[in-house]
C-alpha positions in Angstrom: 84.5 36.8 66.5 86.9 39.8 66.5 87.3 41.6 63.2 91.0 41.2 63.1 90.8 37.4 63.7 88.2 37.1 60.9 90.3 39.3 58.6 93.3 37.0 59.1 91.6 33.6 59.1 88.2 34.1 57.5 85.1 32.3 58.7 86.6 28.8 59.1 88.1 27.4 62.3 91.8 27.9 61.5 94.4 25.2 62.0 97.8 26.9 62.5 100.9 24.8 62.1 104.2 25.5 63.8 107.5 26.0 62.1 109.9 25.4 64.9 113.2 27.0 64.1 116.5 25.4 65.0 118.2 26.8 68.1 119.3 30.3 67.4 122.8 31.8 67.8 123.6 32.2 71.4 121.2 29.5 72.6 122.8 26.4 74.2 121.5 24.0 71.6 122.6 26.1 68.6 124.3 24.1 65.8 127.4 26.2 65.3 128.7 24.0 62.5 125.5 24.3 60.5 125.0 27.9 61.5 122.1 30.1 60.3 122.0 28.4 56.9 121.0 25.2 58.6 118.1 27.0 60.4 116.9 28.5 57.1 117.0 25.2 55.3 115.2 23.3 58.1 112.5 25.9 58.3 112.1 25.9 54.5 111.6 22.1 54.4 109.0 22.3 57.2 107.2 25.3 55.6 107.0 23.5 52.2 105.5 20.4 53.8 103.0 22.3 55.9 101.8 24.4 53.0 101.5 21.4 50.8 99.3 19.7 53.5 96.9 22.6 53.4 97.2 24.3 56.7 95.4 27.6 57.1 98.3 29.4 58.5 101.8 28.9 59.9 103.6 30.3 62.9 107.4 30.7 63.3 108.6 30.0 66.8 111.9 29.5 68.7 110.9 26.5 70.8 114.4 25.1 70.5 115.9 28.0 72.4 115.8 26.2 75.7 116.2 27.3 78.5 113.7 30.1 77.6 114.1 33.8 78.5 111.7 36.6 79.4 113.9 39.1 77.6 115.5 37.4 74.7 118.9 38.3 73.3 118.7 40.8 70.4 120.5 38.3 68.2 117.5 35.9 68.6 115.0 38.3 67.3 117.3 39.5 64.5 118.1 35.9 63.4 114.4 35.0 63.4 113.8 38.1 61.2 116.5 37.1 58.9 115.2 33.5 58.5 111.7 34.7 57.9 113.0 37.3 55.4 114.8 34.5 53.5 111.5 32.5 53.3 109.1 35.4 52.8 108.6 34.9 49.1 107.8 31.3 49.7 105.1 31.8 52.3 101.7 31.5 50.7 99.4 31.5 53.8 99.0 34.0 56.7 101.8 33.7 59.1 102.5 34.6 62.7 105.4 34.7 65.1 106.2 33.8 68.7 109.5 34.8 70.4 109.4 32.8 73.7 108.6 34.4 76.2 109.0 38.0 75.2 105.9 39.9 74.0 107.7 43.0 72.9 110.3 41.0 70.9 107.4 39.0 69.3 105.7 42.3 68.3 108.9 43.8 67.0 109.5 40.7 64.9 106.0 40.8 63.5 106.4 44.5 62.6 109.7 43.8 60.8 108.5 40.7 58.8 104.9 41.6 58.1 103.4 38.8 60.3 99.7 38.9 60.6 99.4 37.6 64.2 101.4 37.0 67.4 101.1 34.4 70.1 102.3 35.1 73.6 101.7 35.2 77.3 100.4 38.8 77.7 98.6 38.6 81.1 98.8 36.9 84.5 101.3 36.2 87.2 103.1 32.9 87.4 105.7 30.9 89.2 107.6 29.3 86.3 110.7 27.2 85.4 112.2 30.6 84.2 111.5 32.4 87.5 108.7 34.8 88.5 106.7 35.7 85.4 104.7 39.0 85.2 103.9 40.0 81.6 102.6 43.4 80.9 99.8 43.5 78.3 99.4 47.2 78.4 103.0 47.8 77.6 103.0 45.2 74.7 99.8 46.6 73.1 101.1 50.2 73.3 104.4 49.0 71.7 102.4 47.4 68.9 100.6 50.7 68.2 103.8 52.7 68.3 105.2 50.5 65.6 102.1 51.2 63.5 100.7 47.6 63.6 97.3 48.2 65.0 96.2 45.5 62.5 98.3 42.9 64.2 96.2 40.2 65.8 97.2 39.3 69.4 96.6 35.7 70.5 96.7 35.5 74.3 97.8 32.2 75.8 96.1 32.3 79.3 97.4 29.0 80.6 101.2 29.4 80.4 103.3 26.3 79.8 106.1 25.5 82.2 104.4 27.6 84.9 101.9 27.7 87.7 99.4 30.5 87.9 99.6 32.4 91.2 96.1 33.8 90.3 93.9 31.0 91.5 90.7 32.2 89.9 89.2 29.5 87.6 90.8 29.6 84.2 87.5 30.6 82.6 87.4 33.6 84.9 90.9 34.6 84.1 90.2 34.3 80.4 87.0 36.4 80.7 88.9 39.0 82.7 91.7 39.2 80.1 89.2 39.8 77.3 87.5 42.6 79.3 90.8 44.3 80.3 93.2 43.6 77.5 91.1 43.3 74.3 92.8 40.2 72.8 91.9 38.9 69.3 91.8 35.3 70.5 92.3 33.3 73.7 94.5 30.2 73.7 94.2 27.3 76.2 97.3 25.1 76.7 98.5 22.0 78.5 101.3 22.1 81.1 104.2 21.8 78.6 104.8 22.0 74.8 103.1 19.0 73.1 100.8 18.2 76.1 97.1 18.6 75.4 94.9 21.2 77.1 92.2 19.6 79.2 89.0 19.4 77.4 87.1 20.6 80.5 89.3 23.7 80.5 88.7 24.3 76.8 84.9 23.8 77.3 84.8 26.1 80.3 86.7 28.9 78.6 84.5 28.7 75.5 81.3 28.8 77.6 82.6 31.9 79.3 83.6 33.5 76.0 80.9 32.6 73.4 81.8 35.5 71.1 85.6 35.5 71.4 87.7 33.0 69.4 89.1 30.3 71.7 91.8 28.0 70.3 93.5 24.9 71.7 97.2 25.8 71.8 99.1 22.6 72.5 98.9 18.8 72.3 96.2 18.5 69.6 96.6 15.0 68.0 95.3 13.2 65.0 93.0 11.2 67.3 91.6 14.3 69.1 91.4 17.1 66.5 87.8 16.4 65.6 86.7 16.6 69.2 88.8 19.7 69.8 87.3 21.5 66.8 83.8 20.6 68.0 84.5 22.8 71.0 87.2 25.3 70.0 87.3 27.9 67.2 90.6 26.5 65.9 93.9 25.1 67.1 97.6 25.4 66.9 99.6 22.2 66.2 103.3 21.4 66.2 104.5 18.1 67.8 101.8 15.9 66.2 103.1 16.8 62.7 106.7 15.8 63.4 108.5 12.6 62.7 107.4 10.1 65.3 105.3 12.9 66.9 108.6 14.2 68.4 108.5 18.0 69.0 112.2 18.3 68.2 112.2 16.5 64.9 111.4 17.7 61.4 107.8 17.9 60.0 106.7 14.5 58.6 104.9 15.4 55.3 102.6 12.3 55.5 101.6 13.0 59.1 100.9 16.6 58.2 98.8 15.7 55.2 96.8 13.1 57.3 96.2 15.7 60.0 94.6 18.1 57.5 92.6 15.3 56.0 91.1 14.7 59.4 90.5 18.4 59.8 88.6 18.6 56.5 86.5 15.7 57.6 85.7 17.3 60.9 84.8 20.5 59.1 82.6 18.7 56.7 84.5 19.5 53.5 
């Protein structure tokens, strides 16, 4: 287990809950009538419910900013910083950020808000819904260091959603290569789209290839599957399963969130 991952999450297998912000200004789905205040209040309600349920950490993301961009508008990152700043005194667990799909903006946001970790696509070459996708891990990591955030844990998603990898090595080989060349603090394994589960065979293969690196399930973990996922993985990130009716785009359902963590505690044995 990497020292930064352990520093942030301790010895347990962390379960990280998503705070999906409402569509930001400039995004097609932005609520101009409600404005930024509606985004703040929506995020606050979700944050309160998730912390009350006992999640180990939360992550703020802009999943509602569809269609996604590789270089996000400056207003997107600025608004996310403002929203997190408004909530900062109410956050009682470690938190991370993810500005889809822009590694440098994610790192800038983390530096501005004091986030402990970042999730992004840092490596690989993909054909995607957004066009050709060629992230640059070296550039992102050097940017992190220039901002004085060498302590920031980087969670590498190696199976990009909404995309097809043009690198046809087995996923386990790509994950192993990313660890060797890019020094991530954790590897994430995803399904094809938001809310869709990673294949257990993929999760198992990546963990076998990386026995000493934290490997987390990144999408589609459900109440019925979380025990099996945690039996293989070193943690997970969950969003859609915690929402009203299990719908990614709805608010967090406090009862569903609490039941999810009850199942996690049972799986952990405490």
